[in-house]
KOLTI-959355 format. One record per atom (N, C-alpha, C): residue in one letter; x, y, z. Coordinates in steps of 0.05 Angstrom, whole numbers, plus 5000, padded with zeros to 4 digits. Example, Ala and Ser with C-alpha at 12.3 -4.5 7.8 and 13.67 -1.06 7.14 Angstrom:
A526448865156
A524649105156
A526449345156
S525749555142
S527349795143
S525850015157
***
This chain:
X359856648900
X361956708880
X362256458862
X362756508836
X363056298817
X365756328803
X366956108796
X369556108783
X369056088752
X370456268737
X370156268708
X372956218695
X372956048675
X375356018659
X375256208635
X377456338629
X377356538608
X379756528590
X379356638566
X381556678547
X381456978540
X383657118543
X383757408539
X386357488526
X386357738516
X388757858505
X389658078523
X392158068532
X393258268549
X393958528533
X394358748547
X395058998533
X397558968515
X399358788523
X401758748507
X401258588482
X398858478480
X398158318456
X398458018461
X399357948485
X399857658491
X397157528498
X396757288487
X394357138493
X394657008521
X392557018537
X392756918565
X390256748571
X390656528585
X388456368596
X388656368626
X386456348639
X386456338668
X383656308680
X383556348706
X381056318720
X380556568737
X378056638741
X377356868757
X374856808773
X374656908797
X372356858814
X370757118815
X368157098809
X366457338808
X363557258814
X361857458820
X359057398827
X357557318802
X358357418778
X356857348754
X358857368730
X357857278708
X359457278684
X360157568676
X358157748677
X358658028670
X360658148689
X360458078715
X362358198734
X365158098728
X365457848720
X368157738713
X369257888689
X367557938668
X368458078645
X369258368652
X367758488669
X368358768677
X371058778692
X371458588710
X373958578725
X376358548706
X376158368687
X378358318668
X378758568650
X376558698642
X376758928625
X378059158640
X377459178666
X378759388682
X381759348685
X382659098681
X385459038682
X386859078655
X385259168635
X386359218609
X386358978591
X384958768598
X384858528582
X382358518565
X382658418540
X380358388522
X379458098523
X377058048533
X376157778537
X375157658511
X376357428503
X375457288479
X373457068485
X373956918507
X372156698515
X372056698545
X369656638556
X369356608585
X367056418591
X367656218607
X365656018614
X365755948643
X363455878654
X363355798682
X364555518685
X366255478706
X367255208712
X365555078732
X364754828726
X363054678744
X364254398747
X363354258767
X364253978771
X363353808749
X361053878736
X359953708715
X361453738689
X363153938687
X364553988662
X366253748654
X367553628673
X369353408668
X367853138666
X365253138672
X363752898671
X364352728696
X363052498698
X363452328721
X366352228723
X367452228746
X370252128750
X370351828748
X372451738735
X372751448731
X374851348750
X374451118761
X376550988777
X376351028807
X374951238816
X374651278844
X377351318858
X377651208882
X380151238897
X382351068885
X381650868871
X383750678861
X384550738832
X383650958820
X384251018793
X387251068789
X388151028764
X390951058758
X391551358751
X393851448760
X394751728755
X397151718737
X396951838714
X399151838695
X400752098698
X403152098686
X404752348686
X403352578673
X401752518653
X400252728639
X398152848658
X396852678674
X394952768694
X396252958714
X398652888724
X400053048743
X400953318731
X401853308705
X402653558692
X400253738689
X397953628681
X395553788678
X394653898705
X394853738726
X394153818753
X395854058761
X398454048756
X400254258764
X399754508747
X399154478722
X398554708705
X396054848715
X394054708721
X391554828731
X392054958758
X393654828775
X394354948801
X395755218797
X397555228778
X399055478773
X397255688761
X395555618742
X393855818729
X391855938749
X390655768765
X388655858784
X389956038806
X392355958815
X393756118835
X394556388823
X395456378797
X396256628784
X393856808779
X391456698777
X389056858774
X388156988800
X389456928822
X388857058847
X386956918866
X386256668859
X384456518877
X385856428902
X384556418925
X385756308949
X386456008944
X388555918958
X389555648952
X387455428958
X385755468978
X383755268983
X381755258960
X381055488950
X379255498927
X380555378902
X383155428900
X384755308877
X384455008878
X384954888901
X384754588903
X381954488898
X379954648906
X377154568901
X376554558871
X377454758857
X376954768828
X378554548814
X380954508822
X382654298810
X381354028814
X380353978838
X379053728843
X376553688825
X375053898821
X372753888804
X373453838775
X375653938766
X376353928738
X377953668730
X379153538750
X380853308744
X379353088730
X380552968710
X379352738696
X380052478710
X381952488729
X382752238743
X381252228770
X379752008774
X378351978799
X380251968823
X382551838820
X384451818842
X385652088848
X386252248828
X387352508832
X385352698844
X382852668837
X380652818849
X380552768879
X380752508886
X380652438915
X382952558930
X385352548918
X387652668931
X387352968934
X386353098914
X385953388915
X383953458937
X381853298940
X379853338961
X381053298988
X382753098991
X384153059017
X385953299023
X387453389003
X389153619007
X387553869014
X385253899002
X383454129008
X382654129037
X381953889048
X381253869076
X383553949094
X386053859086
X388353919102
X389054219101
X388754339078
X389254629075
X387254789091
X384754709090
X382754849107
X383154799137
X384654579143
X385354529171
X387854679180
X389154829162
X391454989169
X394054899157
X394154679142
X396654599130
X397254749104
X399854799098
X400554919072
X399954709050
X399654809026
X399054629003
X401354429000
X403854519003
X406054338999
X406054099019
X405354159044
X405253949064
X402853759059
X400653879050
X398253719044
X398853519021
X400253609001
X400953438978
X403153238985
X404853319004
X407153149012
X406152889026
X403552889034
X402452639046
X402052429025
X402452499000
X402052298978
X404752288962
X406852188974
X409552188961
X409652018936
X407751828933
X407851668909
X407351828884
X405852048887
X405152208864
X406552488864
X407052588888
X408352848891
X410952808906
X413152798891
X415752738903
X416952978917
X419352938928
X420553148944
X421153398928
X421853358902
X422453588885
X419953768883
X417753638879
X415253788876
X414453938901
X414453788923
X413453908948
X415454118960
X418054058958
X420054248968
X420054508952
X419654488926
X419454728910
X417054888916
X414754758919
X412354908927
X412655028955
X413954888973
X414354999000
X415955248999
X418055248983
X419755488980
X418155718967
X416455648948
X414755848935
X412755978955
X411655808972
X409855908993
X411256099012
X413756019020
X415256179039
X416056449027
X416656449000
X417656698988
X415356868976
X412856768977
X410656908966
X410456898936
X411856708924
X411856678895
X410656408886
X408556338900
X407256078894
X406356048865
X404956248853
X404156218825
X406456178806
X408656348810
X410956328792
X412356058795
X412655958819
X413955708824
X412255478813
X409655488817
X407855278807
X407955278776
X408155508764
X408355518735
X410955398725
X413055448740
X415655318733
X415555018735
X414254918756
X413854638759
X412254518737
X410154658729
X408354558707
X409954548681
X411654748676
X413254738652
X415154498652
X416354448675
X418254228678
X416753958673
X414453928685
X412953668682
X412053628653
X411153848641
X410253818613
X412653748595
X414953848600
X417353778584
X417953478588
X417753388613
X418253108619
X416352928604
X413752998604
X411752838590
X412352838560
X413053078549
X413653098520
X416152928513
X418152928531
X420552768525
X419952468525
X418452378545
X417752098546
X416152018522
X414252188514
X412652128491
X414352108466
X416352288464
X418152288441
X419752028440
X420751938463
X422351698464
X420651448456
X418251438467
X416451218461
X415751218431
X415251448419
X414651468391
X416951378374
X419451458383
X421751378368
X422351078368
X421350948390
X421950658393
X419750478382
X417450598374
X415150438366
X415950268341
X416850408320
X417350258295
X419650058298
X421950138310
X424049938314
X423149708332
X421349768351
X420349548368
X418649358353
X416849458336
X415149288320
X416849128301
X418849248289
X420649118270
X422148888283
X423148948308
X424648748323
X422948518330
X420448568339
X418648358346
X417948178323
X417448298300
X416848138276
X419247968268
X421648088271
X424047938264
X424347688282
X423947728308
X424247508327
X422147298321
X419647378316
X417547178310
X418147018284
X419247158264
X419947018240
X422146808245
X424146888261
X426346708267
X425346458282
X423646508302
X422546288318
X420846108300
X419246228282
X417546068264
X419345888246
X421445998235
X423145848217
X424545618232
X425445678256
X427045478271
X425345258284
X422945328291
X421245128305
X419144998288
X418545108264
X416444998248
X417344918220
X418845088207
X419645028179
X421944828178
X424144898191
X426544738189
X426144448200
X424744408223
X424344128232
X422943958211
X421144068195
X419743918175
X421443848151
X423643988148
X425443938126
X427743748134
X428043698160
X430243528169
X430043248158
X427543138156
X427142878145
X428042868116
X427543078101
X428343088072
X431443078070
X432743218088
X435643218088
X436842938094
X435542798112
X436542528118
X436142338095
X433942378080
X433442208057
X435342248034
X436742478034
X438542538012
X440942348013
X441542248036
X443642038039
X446442128033
X447042378035
X449742478031
X450542658054
X453142708055
X454142888076
X452943168072
X451843278093
X450643538091
X452743758094
X452243988081
X454044218084
X454144308113
X456344448120
X456744538148
X454444728157
X453644898139
X451445088147
X448944938154
X448344728138
X445944568143
X446144418170
X448444308176
X448844178201
X448544368224
X449644608222
X449344808243
X446444878247
X444944918225
X442144988227
X440544768240
X440944518232
X439444298243
X440144248273
X442744288280
X443544258307
X442244468326
X442244708316
X441044928332
X438044888334
X436744808312
X433844758312
X433144538331
X434744318331
X434144088349
X434444168378
X436544328384
X436844418412
X434544598420
X433644768402
X431444948409
X428844798413
X428244608396
X425644468399
X425644278422
X427944158429
X428043958451
X428144098478
X429144338479
X429544478505
X428044748506
X425844758491
X424345008489
X423445108517
X422244928533
X421245018559
X423545098577
X425744948575
X428145018592
X429145298584
X429245348558
X430245608549
X428445838559
X425845788557
X423945998566
X424246038596
X424645828611
X425045848640
X427646008647
X429745948632
X432246088637
X431946388630
X430646448608
X430246728600
X428646878622
X426446748631
X424746878651
X426346908677
X427846708685
X429346728710
X431546938707
X432746958684
X434847158680
X433647438681
X431247478670
X430047738671
X429347818699
X428247628715
X427547688743
X430147748759
X432247598754
X434747638768
X435947908761
X435747978735
X436748238726
X435248468740
X432548448741
X430948658753
X431748688783
X432148458796
X432848468824
X435648588828
X437448528809
X440248628811
X440348928807
X438949028786
X439149318781
X437549478802
X435949338819
X434649478841
X436549538863
X438949408863
X440949468883
X442649698873
X444049828892
X445650058885
X447949978867
X449349748873
X451549658857
X450649588828
X448449438826
X447449368800
X446649608783
X445249798796
X444450038781
X446850198771
X448950208787
X451350348779
X452650218755
X452849948755
X454049798733
X452349848708
X449749828710
X447949868687
X448250148676
X448150348693
X448350628684
X451050688672
X453150578683
X455850618672
X456050488645
X454850248642
X454950108616
X453350268595
X451050378602
X449450528584
X450950778574
X452250918593
X453751158585
X456251098569
X457150848570
X459550768555
X459050658528
X456450618521
X455850498495
X456450698473
X457450598450
X457850778428
X455150878417
X455151128408
X452751258397
X450551308418
X449851098433
X447751128453
X448751278478
X451251218486
X452251338511
X452151648512
X453051788491
X452952078492
X450152188494
X448252058481
X445452148482
X444352108511
X444951878523
X444151828551
X445352038570
X447852088566
X449252278584
X448052558581
X447552648557
X446352908553
X443552928564
X441952708562
X439352708573
X439452728604
X441352588616
X441652598645
X442452878655
X444352998641
X445253258649
X443053468644
X441553438622
X439353628617
X437253608639
X436553368647
X434553348669
X435653458695
X438153408700
X439453518725
X439353818725
X440153948702
X440154238700
X437354358703
X435354228691
X432654338692
X431554318720
X431954088733
X430954058760
X432354248779
X435054278776
X436554468793
X435554748789
X435054828763
X434155098758
X431355148769
X429654938768
X426954968779
X427055008809
X428754848823
X428954858852
X430155128861
X432255218847
X433555468855
X431655698850
X430155698828
X428255908822
X426055918844
X425255688854
X423255678874
X424155768901
X426855798905
X427855888931
X428855668949
X429055428939
X430055208955
X433055258960
X434055218984
X436855258990
X438655098971
X440955208964
X442555098943
X443454818949
X444254758974
X445154488980
X442854278977
X440454358986
X438154178983
X437554158953
X437754368938
X437254358909
X439254168895
X441754178902
X443753998891
X443153708897
X442253658922
X441653388930
X439253278915
X437153438913
X434753338899
X435153318869
X436753498858
X437253478829
X438853228822
X440753158840
X442352918835
X440552668837
X438752668855
X436852438858
X435052418834
X434252648823
X432352658801
X433552598774
X436252598772
X437552558747
X437152288735
X436552088753
X435951818743
X438351658735
X440751718745
X443151568739
X444851548764
X445451308773
X446951268798
X449851368796
X451051328773
X453751428769
X453851728771
X452051858758
X451852148759
X451152248787
X449552088801
X448752168829
X451252188846
X453151998843
X455652018859
X457152278854
X457252358829
X458552608823
X457052848835
X454452828834
X452753048845
X453153068876
X453452838889
X453952838918
X456652968924
X458652918907
X461253038911
X461153338907
X459553428887
X459153718883
X457853848908
X455853708918
X454453808942
X456353838965
X458053638969
X459953658991
X461953888987
X462853928963
X464754138957
X463454418962
X460954448953
X459554698957
X459154748986
X458554539001
X458154569030
X460754679044
X463054609032
X465554699043
X466254989034
X464555099017
X464955379009
X465955418981
X466155208965
X467155248938
X464955328919
X465555478898
X463455558878
X462355308865
X459855318857
X458455088845
X459855018819
X460455208802
X461755158776
X464455018780
X466055108799
X468654988803
X468354698813
X466354648831
X465954378841
X465054198819
X463254298800
X462354128778
X464754068759
X466354268754
X468654228736
X470554018747
X471154028773
X473053838785
X471953558786
X469353528787
X468153258788
X468653098762
X468853238740
X469353118714
X466952988701
X464653008714
X462252878703
X460453078688
X460953338690
X459253538678
X460553658653
X459053688632
X460153788607
X460954088611
X462954178595
X463854458597
X461654658594
X459654598576
X457554798572
X455954848597
X455654648614
X454154678639
X455854838659
X458354758662
X460054898682
X460455188676
X460855248650
X461155538642
X458655698647
X456355578640
X453855728644
X453255758673
X453855558689
X453455588718
X455255808729
X457755818720
X459556028729
X458356308722
X457256338698
X456056588690
X453656648708
X452056438713
X449756478730
X450456558758
X452656448769
X453556528795
X454556818795
X455856898774
X456957168772
X454657378769
X452657308753
X450557498748
X448257478767
X448157268783
X445957228802
X443457118790
X443657018766
X441256908752
X441856618744
X442456458764
X443056168759
X440756018746
X438256048755
X436055898742
X435955938712
X436256188703
X436056248675
X438256108659
X440756108670
X442955978656
X442555678655
X441555558676
X441055278677
X438855198657
X436855358654
X434755298634
X435855318606
X437655508601
X438755528574
X440455278567
X441955188587
X443554948583
X441754708577
X439554688593
X437754458589
X436454468562
X435654708553
X434354738527
X436354648505
X438854738508
X440854668488
X441354368487
X441654238510
X442053958511
X439653798502
X437253898507
X434853768497
X434853758467
X435753968454
X435853978425
X437853758415
X440153738428
X442153538421
X441053258425
X439553218447
X438452948452
X436352878431
X434753078423
X432753028402
X434152948376
X436253088369
X437753028345
X438952748347
X440152678370
X441352418374
X439352198372
X436952238383
X434852028382
X433951978353
X433652188338
X432852158310
X435052008294
X437552068300
X439751938286
X439851638293
X439451578319
X439551298328
X437251148315
X434851268315
X432551138303
X433051078274
X434251268260
X434751228231
X436751008227
X438650968245
X440650758242
X439650488250
X437950478271
X437050218281
X435350068261
X433550208247
X431750078228
X433149918206
X435050038192
X436449878171
X438149658183
X439249688207
X440849478220
X439149238226
X436649278236
X434849058241
X434148908215
X433549068194
X432848948168
X435248788157
X437648898160
X440048758150
X440448498165
X440248498192
X440648258207
X438548048200
X436048138196
X433947948188
X434547828161
X435547998142
X436147898116
X438447688117
X440447748133
X442747558136
X441747288147
X440047298167
X439147038179
X437446888159
X435547028146
X433846888127
X435546778104
X437546928095
X439346828075
X440846578084
X441746578109
X443146348120
X441246098120
X438746138127
X436845908128
X436345808099
X435945988081
X435445908053
X437845768041
X440245868047
X442645748037
X443045458048
X442345438074
X442645178088
X440644978077
X438345068067
X436344888056
X436944818027
X437945008012
X438344967983
X440844817977
X442944857992
X445544727987
X445344417986
X444044288005
X443843998004
X442343897979
X440344057970
X438843977946
X440643987922
X442244207919
X444044227897
X446244007898
X447043947922
X449143747926
X448043467917
X445543417924
X444343157917
X443943137886
X443343357873
X443043357844
X445643297830
X447843407841
X450443357829
X451143057831
X450442937854
X451042647857
X449442477838
X446942557833
X445242407814
X446442417786
X447442657779
X448642687752
X451142507750
***
């Protein structure tokens, strides 16, 4: 039997991609045609298609690699392939040598009798509890393809969001770097060479010039000390935010910032809602779903509120009421959760909330990016103007004395 990748049009007119196992290409086309699908493209999948794997066992695995891995896992399972065959094809197609090795290890475990979720759970660095617990629930409920598809959608959204954030920060980051380099160049190279000229003028220097020369002298005489303090402060900060108390202070400060805080809060709530919806859709018990969603939100302050919601739900309270009483969840989420509980379609309501918040986050990011750029330019102009004024004023002052 050979596995074929295909592109077809379903009777409803929807375009579909997937994989099918058949004895030959013609047999695969016949099977798909018998299902009412019109085959547009079909090709045999082979290990050689992806070319030689790079990196071997030590290769790096990106979030994009994991999203593509999950998408292929979902498509192959949805095409009806046995799960061991699914892992075999995924291993052959992966562009990451490390991910290929993990898929091959999981394949051996699955053929040895382990479920796919347990086989992937042996690699928690890449497949976290949200991923494996959701797959486990899908296996138990017989909805593995649907659950894997939901996971793939979630991971692809995460990759797209991170890419959007990085793209939004590229130009301000470059602008900030150039501004800092210009400041350092002026203070450590240009101004020190003018200090001798100022001394030769033989008159009292303006206050701005004295301030500039004083700061430049301190910077040039204590450059190594300043670099050491900055490096030590950065290391201490990283160690501090690695602690629970430090992370809470940082996250609370971020959420309290003007303009930035609301965007951060909406992004956290959106991620929480999407993870919770994915877990509930997969059949994970609600208490476990609440726990995992809180951990995945990426905010320690929000995690405390999520833990409180979990405890209230364990005592028998409705989820929406527990969220409302915590005070950390926006009304749009609590109302939609209440509707989801009443209608029995909580995952759908959670996804709608997440989609709505994602739109607001996108708008907020664009607004912040638009504001940051002119602020950096303005600050740079003010500093350069201060330096020019400090240099020019003594010269004008000396000219007046000569007259």
